[in-house]
C-alpha positions as semicolon CSV with decimal commas, in nm:
position;residue;x (nm);y (nm);z (nm)
1;M;14,722;13,621;0,043
2;Y;14,940;13,899;0,177
3;K;14,824;14,132;-0,100
4;S;14,460;14,050;-0,023
5;L;14,512;14,118;0,347
6;I;14,686;14,449;0,281
7;Y;14,412;14,550;0,038
8;K;14,153;14,471;0,306
9;E;14,334;14,703;0,547
10;W;14,351;14,972;0,280
11;I;13,975;14,951;0,221
12;K;13,915;15,007;0,594
13;T;14,156;15,298;0,633
14;R;14,152;15,482;0,299
15;S;13,889;15,738;0,403
16;T;14,078;15,821;0,720
17;I;14,408;15,845;0,532
18;T;14,258;16,076;0,270
19;L;14,102;16,303;0,532
20;L;14,424;16,322;0,734
21;A;14,627;16,396;0,421
22;A;14,403;16,696;0,358
23;V;14,439;16,812;0,720
24;F;14,819;16,774;0,713
25;L;14,835;16,971;0,387
26;A;14,614;17,249;0,521
27;A;14,824;17,276;0,839
28;G;15,144;17,297;0,634
29;I;15,007;17,571;0,409
30;Y;14,886;17,769;0,710
31;S;15,222;17,731;0,888
32;F;15,414;17,864;0,588
33;M;15,168;18,150;0,540
34;K;15,202;18,247;0,907
35;T;15,582;18,228;0,892
36;G;15,587;18,440;0,576
37;E;15,366;18,700;0,740
38;E;15,593;18,724;1,045
39;I;15,898;18,763;0,822
40;R;15,732;19,048;0,631
41;L;15,636;19,222;0,957
42;T;15,968;19,189;1,144
43;G;16,226;19,140;0,869
44;M;16,430;18,827;0,802
45;I;16,729;18,912;1,023
46;S;16,513;19,009;1,321
47;F;16,300;18,700;1,272
48;W;16,606;18,471;1,264
49;D;16,741;18,632;1,581
50;T;16,410;18,579;1,761
51;L;16,398;18,214;1,657
52;I;16,753;18,146;1,769
53;Q;16,706;18,320;2,104
54;K;16,367;18,164;2,186
55;G;16,406;17,831;2,011
56;I;16,280;17,697;1,679
57;N;15,908;17,636;1,673
58;F;15,769;17,677;1,322
59;F;15,513;17,400;1,317
60;T;15,327;17,397;1,649
61;Y;15,006;17,309;1,463
62;Y;15,157;16,969;1,389
63;K;15,239;16,885;1,748
64;Y;14,962;16,632;1,813
65;M;14,864;16,559;1,454
66;P;15,105;16,266;1,402
67;L;14,977;16,106;1,723
68;S;14,621;16,153;1,599
69;L;14,720;15,984;1,274
70;G;14,849;15,678;1,460
71;I;14,548;15,649;1,689
72;L;14,291;15,699;1,411
73;T;14,466;15,444;1,190
74;A;14,447;15,187;1,469
75;I;14,082;15,271;1,535
76;T;13,978;15,232;1,171
77;Q;14,178;14,911;1,142
78;Y;14,073;14,725;1,454
79;I;13,745;14,868;1,585
80;P;13,543;14,718;1,294
81;E;13,723;14,386;1,346
82;I;13,624;14,383;1,714
83;Q;13,271;14,524;1,689
84;Q;13,169;14,306;1,396
85;K;13,353;14,004;1,539
86;R;13,562;13,971;1,224
87;L;13,901;13,941;1,392
88;K;13,854;13,573;1,476
89;L;13,754;13,509;1,114
90;T;14,057;13,702;0,991
91;L;14,283;13,488;1,207
92;H;14,143;13,177;1,034
93;L;14,274;13,280;0,693
94;P;14,497;13,015;0,528
95;M;14,821;13,158;0,669
96;P;14,983;13,151;1,015
97;E;14,800;13,365;1,271
98;T;15,116;13,544;1,381
99;R;15,192;13,646;1,023
100;I;14,838;13,777;0,981
101;I;14,852;14,010;1,279
102;I;15,211;14,118;1,202
103;T;15,105;14,202;0,846
104;M;14,819;14,412;0,981
105;L;15,049;14,588;1,224
106;L;15,313;14,648;0,958
107;Y;15,049;14,801;0,734
108;G;14,951;15,048;1,004
109;L;15,315;15,124;1,083
110;A;15,384;15,181;0,714
111;V;15,099;15,434;0,698
112;T;15,229;15,631;0,997
113;I;15,594;15,618;0,890
114;I;15,530;15,711;0,525
115;F;15,304;15,998;0,635
116;S;15,572;16,119;0,876
117;V;15,861;16,097;0,630
118;I;15,671;16,279;0,355
119;T;15,548;16,550;0,592
120;I;15,892;16,613;0,743
121;A;16,050;16,623;0,396
122;V;15,794;16,874;0,269
123;L;15,820;17,097;0,576
124;L;16,199;17,108;0,578
125;S;16,214;17,158;0,202
126;G;15,985;17,456;0,239
127;L;16,205;17,600;0,513
128;S;16,519;17,559;0,302
129;V;16,394;17,835;0,071
130;S;16,434;18,104;0,337
131;F;16,642;17,961;0,621
132;P;17,000;17,836;0,665
133;R;17,096;17,475;0,718
134;E;17,148;17,520;1,094
135;I;16,789;17,631;1,151
136;I;16,656;17,350;0,934
137;R;16,859;17,094;1,132
138;L;16,735;17,231;1,465
139;T;16,378;17,227;1,336
140;F;16,418;16,862;1,237
141;W;16,527;16,759;1,586
142;F;16,251;16,973;1,736
143;I;15,964;16,807;1,546
144;L;16,104;16,453;1,519
145;P;15,964;16,334;1,858
146;W;15,614;16,441;1,750
147;F;15,639;16,222;1,441
148;L;15,787;15,929;1,636
149;A;15,469;15,950;1,843
150;S;15,273;15,844;1,535
151;P;15,390;15,478;1,516
152;A;15,415;15,461;1,896
153;G;15,058;15,584;1,937
154;Y;14,941;15,342;1,670
155;L;15,091;15,041;1,846
156;L;14,957;15,143;2,186
157;A;14,610;15,207;2,044
158;A;14,615;14,868;1,870
159;W;14,721;14,705;2,198
160;I;14,429;14,864;2,382
161;I;14,167;14,794;2,114
162;I;14,261;14,428;2,063
163;E;14,271;14,356;2,437
164;P;13,964;14,134;2,497
165;K;13,882;14,247;2,853
166;P;13,721;14,595;2,885
167;H;13,860;14,665;3,232
168;I;14,210;14,568;3,117
169;R;14,175;14,816;2,831
170;I;14,125;15,093;3,085
171;L;14,430;14,979;3,279
172;C;14,631;14,974;2,955
173;A;14,520;15,326;2,862
174;V;14,667;15,487;3,175
175;P;15,033;15,384;3,126
176;S;14,994;15,443;2,751
177;A;14,898;15,806;2,807
178;A;15,188;15,847;3,049
179;A;15,432;15,692;2,801
180;M;15,319;15,918;2,518
181;S;15,394;16,226;2,725
182;F;15,767;16,158;2,676
183;F;15,725;16,250;2,308
184;F;15,593;16,598;2,389
185;F;15,836;16,759;2,632
186;N;15,842;17,138;2,606
187;A;16,215;17,164;2,545
188;K;16,419;17,402;2,332
189;A;16,522;17,299;1,984
190;G;16,796;17,035;1,996
191;A;16,747;16,954;2,364
192;M;16,566;16,629;2,281
193;Q;16,827;16,509;2,033
194;P;17,014;16,274;2,275
195;F;16,680;16,126;2,384
196;I;16,559;16,043;2,031
197;I;16,735;15,705;2,019
198;Y;16,555;15,594;2,336
199;L;16,219;15,700;2,195
200;A;16,295;15,501;1,878
201;I;16,392;15,189;2,076
202;F;16,081;15,225;2,292
203;T;15,866;15,246;1,978
204;I;16,019;14,927;1,837
205;I;15,956;14,741;2,163
206;L;15,590;14,847;2,156
207;I;15,516;14,604;1,873
208;L;15,518;14,328;2,136
209;F;15,219;14,480;2,314
210;P;14,949;14,421;2,048
211;L;15,099;14,076;1,985
212;Y;15,039;13,999;2,353
213;S;14,678;14,123;2,324
214;I;14,616;13,906;2,020
215;T;14,750;13,605;2,212
216;R;14,499;13,674;2,489
217;F;14,227;13,717;2,226
218;K;14,306;13,381;2,066
219;E;14,298;13,213;2,408
220;G;13,948;13,350;2,467
221;K;14,041;13,554;2,773
């Protein structure tokens, strides 16, 4: 039953995942091409000095892409369930309701986390060809909050979409937007490093929000 449920989620989201994979790849290629062009124009040593003085910021094109991944995954997962009134039918599958919704949430989280891990690995591996370990480490801490926004945005979007009352959805959207702003502070490379653990804990706690919405949904509120 778990495999069938996961396959159902894959059928709903595969087009979105494929499209986003293409967009992520194109953004990565463009980022490396732009970096290579700047190195050729200014020279490697001058380019390194500029980066260290002004902060590491190789991949600005990725800033809001992980968040978009999380939100679009939630939309493709739950909007059809709500619009076509399939969610109630899904919750009547021969398995506990809580396990059903947790499986759906874990699927979406797996998509966002796997996407993020692969993207970060590819980007940092590409940088390792031309840059020292210190710059790669600073780049990692610089972009990590953006990629943490992917699962966080997914859970908040799922919370809002599943919420049965339209006016409550609007009220949920306001604090959600405010909370997501913490993942996008304009700070120098490394400045966000002590704050990462709090963002990670906050993201884990967010899984309770869509569970609360599904409880309200089951109660017919």
